[in-house]
N, C-alpha and C positions, 0 to 999 in steps of 0.2 A: 302311401306314406305312413298310414297309421299302423301298418303291420311291419314296419322296418325297425331295426335296432338302432342304437345310437351310432354304430359304425356306418350304417346306411346313410345317416344324415351327414356325417363327415365326408363320405364318398360323394354324396350329392353336391355338397358345397364345393368340394375340390374340383369335380368335373365341370362345374360352371364358373370356376374362377372366383367363387365367393370367399371372402376373407373370414378370419377367426371371429371378428365382431359379429358378422351375420350368423355364423354357426352358433355362437353363444346365445344370440337372440332367439334363434329357433329352439335350442335346447332349453332356454329359460322359459319360453312360452309353454313348452311341453311340461316342464317341471312343475308349473303352477297347478296342473291338473293331476299329476301322478300321485301326490300325497292324498288328494281328495278321493281318487279312484281306489287307492290301496285298501281303504277301509270299507269299501262297498263290495258286495258279492257280485260275481259275474252275472250278467243279465241273460235272461232267456227270451228269445224272439221267435214268434211264429210268422213264417212267410206263407201268405195265402196266395197261391198261384192260380189266377183265373184264366190266363191265356195271354194273348198278345204276341207281338213280334219277338220279345225278349228271349223266349225259350224255343223258338222255331228252328227248323232245319231246312236246308235247301232240297228241293225236289223238282221233278219235271214240270210240276204245276205251280212252281214258285215256292215261297216259304210256307211250310205247314207245321202244325204242332206235332210233337212226338211224345208219347206217354213216358214219363219218368226220365226224360232226357235232361231236363234242367238240373235235377238233383244229382244225376251222374256227373254232369260237367262240373258242378260245384264241389262234389266230393273229390274229384280228380285234380282240382286246382288248389295249389298250396296257399294261395291268397285267401281262399275261402275255408279250407279244411286242413287242420293239422292231423294227418292220418294216424300217426303213432299215438298222439294224445287221445284222439277219439277212440281208437281201438282199445287202448289199455285203461281208459278211465272206467272205473267200476260203477260210477254213477251216471254214465252217459245216457242210458235209457233211450237209445236210438237217436239221440241228439247228434247233430254235426257240430263240431267244436272248432272254432277258428284258431289260427295262430295267436300267440300273445301279442297284443298291440304295444305300441310304444308307451301306452299308459299302464302297462303291466296287467291288462285285463284280457280275458277271452270272452267270446260271444258263443253261447249255446243256442242252437236254433234247429227248428224242424220245418219241413215244407209240407203244407197241406195243398195237394194238387187236385184241382177240380176235374171232374169227368162229366161231360167233355170240356176240353179247353176251348175257349171261344175267341174270335176276333172281336175287338172292342166295338166295331160297328154293329155287332149283334147283341150288344148289351141291352138288357131289359130290366124292368122294374123288379121282376121276380129274382133276377140275378143280384140286384142291389140288396134285396132282402136276404139272400143267401149269404152274401159277404157280411152283412150286419149280424146274422145269426152266428156265423163262424167266430166273429169277434166276441159276441156276448157269451157264447158257450165256453170260450177259452180265456176269458178276461182275467180270471183269478189264477190261471196256470202260467201266464207269461207276463213279462215286464213291458213288452212292446210288440207291435205288429207291423209287418210290411205287406202291402197288397201289390202284387205284380199284375200289371194291367196293360191293355193296349192303349196307345196314345190318343186315338181319335176321340174317345169319350172319357178319358181319365179325369179331366177337370170336373165333368158332371158328377162322376162317382164320388170324387173328393168332396164336392159341395153337398151331395146327399148325405154322406156319412157325417159331415160336420154338424148338420142340423138334426140328424137322427140320434146322436150320442151326446147326452147331457151329463155333466159332472165328470167329464173325462179327465183322468189323472195319469194316463199312459200315452206313450208315443205311438201314433199311427202314421205311416209314411207310404204313399203311393209312388210307384216308379215303373218304368218300362224302358223301351228302347226303340230307336229307329232302325238299327241293324242288330240282328240276334247275336247271342253269345257264341253261337256255333261258328260264326265267321271270324277270320283272323283279324280283320279290321272292323271294329264295332264300337258302339257306345254303351252296349249292355254291361260290360265289365265295370266301368267306372260308375255307372248309375246304380248298379246292384251293390257293389262294394261300398259306395258312399252311403247309400241308404242303410245298409247293415251296420256300418260304423256308427252312424248317428243313433240308430235305434239301440245299439248295444252299449253305448257309452253315456248318452244324455237322456234326461227325462224332459220331453217336450210335449206337454199335455194338450195337444190339439191334432187335428187331421192335417197332414202336410203333403206336399208333392215335391219330390226331389228329382232334378234333372239337370244334367250338364253342370255339375259342381255347385248348384244352388238349391237351397231348401226354401220353399215358399209356403205361405198359408194356403191350404188347398182350395178354399172357396173364393180365393182372389185370383186364381190362375186362369189362363186361356192358352190354347194351343195356337201358335202363330206361324208354324212352318211344318211342312211334311217332307222337306228335303234337307233340312239342316239339323245338326245335332243339338243346336241351341233352339229347341222347339217350343219352349214354354216361357211365358212372361207373366209378371204380376204388375200390371200397369198402375194400379192405385194403392199398392201396399209394398213396402220394401221387403227384401229377402230376410228370412229368419237366420240363415247361416250361409256361409260361402266357403268353398274349398279352394285353397291355393296350395302353397307349400305346407301351410298348416290349416287348421279349421278355425274360422272366425265366427263365433256365435254372437248373434245380435239379441241378447237376452231382453233388452228393452222392447223389442218387437214381438216377443213371444208371450203367449197367454200365461198368466201366473198359475202355479200349482195350487189347487184348492185344498185347504186344510179343514174344511167344514165337516169332514167325515161322512158326507153323503155318498151313497152308493151310485154306481153308474145307472143312469136311466136310458132305456132304449125305446125310441119311438118307431113303430113299424106300421102305423096305420095312416099312410099318406094317400092322397088321391093322385092317380096317374092321368086324370082328365085335365091336361094342361096344354095350352097352346101359347105361342109367343106372337104378339101382333105388333108390328112396327108401324108407328104413327108417322104420317108424312103430310106436308102441306097439301091442301085441296082434296084430302081423303073424303070420299062420299060418306055421309052419315049412315047410310044403309049398310056399309061394310061392318059397322059396329053392331 
């Protein structure tokens, strides 16, 4: 929706039998943001690709990662890349540039692909520190960050980053997929495009997780399904944003932008000597 022109909205309403009143309501909601975005420069986003299902391809051994495949698919997809604008832009500097959104903005982004790409079940403390370092080293160069990650440990990584980054004034979004972008029927497309749209248009100064049209506070999430596209929930905190026909931002639920002028503080000296003990009735004292 965010990379459609006004004609696309009219066609959408017509195809679903929606009247002029509904069409004007959608266009009116969009118009509220257009003037605000016009005065702002296009955002630059760094996509940190750690691995996971989202960029995998099918093989005799199941889904496997393939080097540089994700960037190729995004460059070849008109929803992610305006090839002519990217090619002819003198200031592109190897950025991939999105089509102009309905808010009259483009998103300039690069992909930092890790080698090797890992399945999230193989996530380690050292990998967490590597992600943290990638954000710290590029913090002044980009307006927002997306971390592409496997789903099994995504919530853990989001929680770690949320406590490791203090005075955060930029958007960080983790996302992934149950079915890779290389498949015809997948959830990778909407998750990736949704995360890129949010990162490229809004300043959400916290670590978030985006999945199945919902943006959550990262350290409040948990994976609840390995077989459904609606794989994550935030049981004890409401969504920060929801995608439908338009994007509904819940600004009251989002951490406020800090105007203190304090620089980003990165904490990277955590202990990995941690265990979780579930207490239950009649537990013998010696277990403790």
